[in-house]
C-alpha positions in Angstrom: 78.8 105.0 102.1 76.7 106.2 105.0 74.1 109.0 104.6 74.1 112.2 106.5 70.8 112.4 108.4 68.8 115.6 108.1 66.9 115.4 111.3 68.0 115.2 115.0 66.2 111.9 115.4 68.1 110.5 112.4 71.4 111.7 113.8 70.6 110.0 117.1 69.7 106.7 115.4 72.9 106.8 113.4 75.0 107.5 116.4 73.2 104.7 118.3 74.0 102.3 115.5 77.6 103.3 115.5 77.9 103.0 119.3 76.2 99.6 119.3 78.4 98.4 116.5 81.6 99.3 118.4 80.2 97.4 121.4 79.6 94.4 119.2 83.0 94.6 117.7 84.6 94.8 121.1 82.6 91.9 122.5 82.2 89.5 119.6 84.9 90.6 117.2 84.6 92.4 113.9 84.0 89.4 111.7 81.4 87.8 113.9 79.3 91.0 114.2 76.8 91.1 111.4 74.6 93.9 110.4 71.6 91.9 111.7 73.2 91.5 115.2 74.1 95.2 115.3 70.6 96.2 114.3 69.0 93.9 116.9 71.2 95.2 119.7 70.5 98.8 118.7 66.7 98.1 118.7 66.1 99.0 115.1 65.0 97.0 112.1 67.6 95.5 109.7 66.2 97.6 106.9 66.4 100.7 109.0 70.1 99.9 109.8 70.9 99.5 106.2 69.3 102.9 105.5 72.0 104.5 107.6 74.9 102.1 106.8 75.1 99.9 103.8 77.7 97.6 105.4 80.0 97.2 108.4 82.7 98.9 106.4 80.4 102.0 106.2 80.2 102.0 109.9 84.0 101.9 110.2 84.2 104.7 107.6 81.9 106.8 109.7 84.1 106.1 112.8 87.2 107.1 110.8 85.5 110.3 109.8 84.6 111.1 113.4 88.2 110.4 114.5 89.7 112.6 111.7 87.4 115.4 112.8 88.7 114.9 116.3 92.2 115.1 115.1 91.4 118.3 113.2 90.1 119.8 116.4 93.2 118.8 118.4 95.4 120.5 115.8 93.6 123.9 116.0 95.9 126.2 117.9 98.9 124.0 117.4 99.6 124.9 113.8 99.9 128.6 114.4 102.0 130.7 112.0 105.6 130.8 113.1 106.2 127.1 113.9 108.9 125.2 112.0 107.7 122.7 109.4 109.1 119.9 111.5 107.0 121.0 114.5 103.8 121.2 112.4 104.4 117.8 110.9 104.9 116.3 114.4 101.8 118.1 115.7 99.5 116.6 113.0 101.0 113.1 113.5 100.7 113.3 117.3 97.1 114.4 117.1 96.3 111.5 114.8 97.8 109.0 117.2 96.0 110.6 120.1 92.6 110.3 118.3 93.1 106.9 116.7 95.0 105.0 119.4 91.9 103.7 121.3 90.8 102.1 118.0 94.0 100.5 116.9 92.3 97.1 116.5 90.4 98.6 113.5 93.6 99.6 111.8 93.4 97.1 108.9 89.7 98.0 108.3 90.6 101.7 108.4 93.1 101.0 105.6 90.5 99.1 103.6 88.2 102.1 103.8 91.0 104.5 102.8 92.2 102.5 99.9 88.9 101.3 98.5 86.9 103.3 96.0 83.7 101.7 97.3 84.1 102.8 100.9 86.4 105.8 100.7 84.9 108.9 102.2 85.9 112.1 100.4 85.4 114.0 103.7 88.2 112.1 105.3 90.6 113.0 102.6 89.5 116.6 102.7 90.1 116.8 106.4 93.6 115.2 106.1 94.6 117.5 103.2 93.3 120.6 105.1 95.5 119.7 108.0 98.6 119.3 105.9 97.8 122.6 104.1 97.7 124.3 107.4 100.9 122.7 108.5 102.7 123.9 105.3 101.1 127.4 105.2 101.9 128.1 108.9 105.5 126.9 108.7 108.3 129.5 109.0 110.5 129.7 107.1 108.0 128.8 104.3 109.0 125.7 102.3 110.5 126.3 98.8 108.0 127.9 96.4 108.6 125.1 93.8 107.1 122.4 96.0 104.8 124.5 98.2 101.6 123.7 96.3 102.2 119.9 96.2 103.9 119.5 99.6 100.6 119.1 101.5 99.6 116.2 99.2 103.1 114.7 99.5 102.8 114.8 103.3 99.4 113.3 103.2 100.6 110.4 101.1 103.7 109.8 103.2 101.5 109.9 106.4 99.2 107.3 105.0 102.2 105.0 104.4 103.2 105.6 108.0 99.6 104.9 109.1 99.8 101.6 107.2 102.7 100.6 109.5 100.8 101.8 112.5 97.7 99.8 111.5 99.6 96.5 111.6 102.0 97.3 114.4 101.8 94.6 117.1 104.5 96.0 119.3 103.6 97.3 122.7 101.6 100.5 122.3 102.6 100.5 118.7 106.1 101.5 119.7 107.8 100.8 116.4 105.4 102.8 114.2 105.4 105.7 116.7 109.2 105.9 116.5 108.7 105.9 112.7 106.3 108.9 113.0 108.8 110.7 115.3 111.6 110.3 112.8 109.4 111.2 109.8 109.0 114.8 110.9 112.7 115.9 110.8 113.4 113.9 107.7 110.4 115.3 105.7 111.3 118.8 106.8 114.9 118.5 105.8 113.9 117.0 102.5 111.6 120.0 101.8 114.5 122.4 102.4 116.7 120.4 100.0 114.0 120.7 97.4 115.4 124.2 96.7 118.0 122.3 94.6 116.6 121.4 91.1 117.8 117.8 91.2 116.2 117.2 94.6 113.0 118.9 93.5 112.9 116.6 90.5 113.2 113.7 92.9 110.3 115.1 95.0 108.1 115.1 91.9 109.1 111.5 91.0 108.4 110.3 94.6 105.0 112.1 94.6 104.1 110.4 91.3 105.1 107.0 92.6 103.0 107.4 95.8 99.9 108.9 94.2 97.3 106.2 93.2 95.6 108.5 90.7 98.9 109.2 89.0 99.6 105.4 88.8 96.1 104.7 87.4 96.6 107.4 84.8 100.0 106.0 83.8 98.5 102.5 83.4 95.7 104.0 81.1 98.3 105.8 79.1 100.5 102.7 78.5 100.5 101.8 74.8 98.7 98.6 74.0 100.8 96.0 72.2 99.3 94.4 69.2 98.7 90.7 69.5 98.9 90.2 65.7 102.0 88.7 64.4 103.7 89.7 61.2 103.1 86.9 58.6 106.2 84.9 57.7 107.7 85.7 54.4 107.1 83.0 51.8 
């Protein structure tokens, strides 16, 4: 994970390494661009480059953080109280596409960063969750009380599944995944309304548990361990 420089010079050096890395990725491809090449092109020593970024994945993680911050900025003023939940969901997704579209080629690496404990940046998750919290809190009418607390997390996890489709979408301008995002907003909003019914709310909780990696990990830990000892045969 990249460090956060304390000085202006450090921030400039880190920004230069990030900019140089993007140029190298564009010119030579992600796989061919080593940390040594990036450092040389940026005019810094290899050890200095590793001080700011431990790997190429850390560089992409920093890029993703910058883009999520950009998405957050684009959403401000668009998630005002009074919008429908469908409108707010669409606003968050549209802002994400607008910020990330120029870097679609990094989609698979973005996914690696998001799904890996080694490279995951907590700040990225906090920004995403904050956006969905604003989308839910500003929606009118408010979503059902029974799911209101967990709905932002549910929307975050659903959006990441949609993002996975976008990351590998090879259609022109990611047409297929963009259509999926467009259709997700009304479906998710209608599902939230139906969660007023106990049976649907129970389904909501089941789906949330299935999508949440932490819940899956906990379930695996809680599984009973079967004994490998066999009962001795009766004589």
